[in-house]
N, C-alpha and C positions, 0 to 999 in steps of 0.2 A: 292426708295429714290434717291436722286440726285447723279449724277456721275460727278459733277463739281469740286470736290476737287483735281483732279489730271489731269494734262495736257494730251491731246491726248488719254484719256481713258487708261492710264498706269495701272490704278487700279480702283476699284469701292468701294465706301462706302457700297454698298449693301452686299459686302462680309463679313461685320462685323455685319450685322443685323440678328436677330433670324429667323429661318425658319418658325416659327409659332408665333401667337400673344402672347405677354407677358404683365404682369401687371407691374405697376410702382413698383420698388424695386426688380423685378425679374431679375436673371442673366441667362446667357447662355454661352456655350462654342462655340468659333469661330474656324473654320478649320484653322490651322496655315498656310496652303497653301495660305490663303488670305493675307498673309504678303506682297505679290506683290502689293497690293493696297496702301501700305504705301509709295511707290516710290522705286527708285533704291537703293537697299542695295547691295553694291559690295562684300559682304562676303557671303560664303556659309552658309545657315541656316539649321540646323539639325531639320527638322520638327517633328521627333519622340520625341525629347526632349524639344520641344517648346510648350508653352501654351498661348492662348489668350482667355480672357473672356470679355463679354460685360454685361452692366447692364442698364436697362431703369431707369433713375433717376427722370424724370419728363415728363409729357405729358400735353399739354395745347393748347389753341386756341389763335392765335394772328392774327389780321386783317382778321378774318374769315377762317384762314387756320390752320390745325392741325400741331402742332410742337411737337418735342420730343427731350429730352436731353439724350444722351447715354454716359456712361463712358466706357473707354476701359483700360484694363490692359494686357500688352503684355510682356511675358517673353520668349525671343528668345535665343536659344542656337546656338552659332556659331559653325558650323561643322568643321571637320578636313579635309574635301575633298578639292580639288583644287577650288579656287575662280575665280576671273577675269583672263584673259589671262596673262601669265607671273608670276602669283602669285602661290606660293606653298600652303601649308596647313595653316589653321587659326583656332584658338580656342578662346573662350571667351563668353561673355554674352552681350545681348542688352536688356535693360529694358525700355519699353515705357509706359507712362501713359498719359491719357488725354481723349479726346472724342469729340463729336460734338453736336451742338444744331441747328436743322434744320427743315424745312418743311418736314414732313414724308410721304406725299402721292404723291410726285412727281409733284405736281401742280406748284411748284416754285423752283427756284435755290437757294433761300436765305438760309443762314446758316453760322455758324462759327465752325471751327475745330481747336483744340489746341492739341498739342502733345509735351510732354517733353520726351527727350531721354537721357539715360545714357548708355554708351557703354565702355566696357573694353575688348580689344582683342589683341591677339598676332598673327601677320601675318609673315609667313616665305616665303622667295623667294630666288632666287639664290644669292642675295647680303647679306643675313643674316636674322635677325629677327627684327621686328619693333613692338613696343607696341603702341597701339592706344587707347586713352581715349577721349571720347566725352561726353559733358554735354551741352545740348541745348534745347531750347523751340521754337517751330514754331507755328504760328497762321495764319489762312487764313479765310477771311470773304468774302462772296459773297452776293451782294445786287442787287435786281432788279432795273433797271433804272426807274425813276419816270417820 
């Protein structure tokens, strides 16, 4: 699959794909360590308490290329360990839903990825405690030049 949805290969969409073929409508569990493919999350993620699932929702041919639509459901637990430098402990949750619709055989970079994120976390540092709430949606589309 394409690696174009993140700059400088900070992560790979491949991390979210099943390890073997699946049928439309079939789900699989994604290794939570693949969360690095979602980009920089400056909070410590407790991988043991986190869960990511994927589901192939559609497979089709467009312009002679095989396309697939994959939905993702990410429930990430913010760990209590130290996060970024200067930060103390952090706790909370990050819920991400969305997915991608892209050429699935690697023959093209084309595709669209959308992810909605809701986060509630408490971060502690030497200055005290800060509550962080995030509610955002991001979409990225890659098209081949014509």
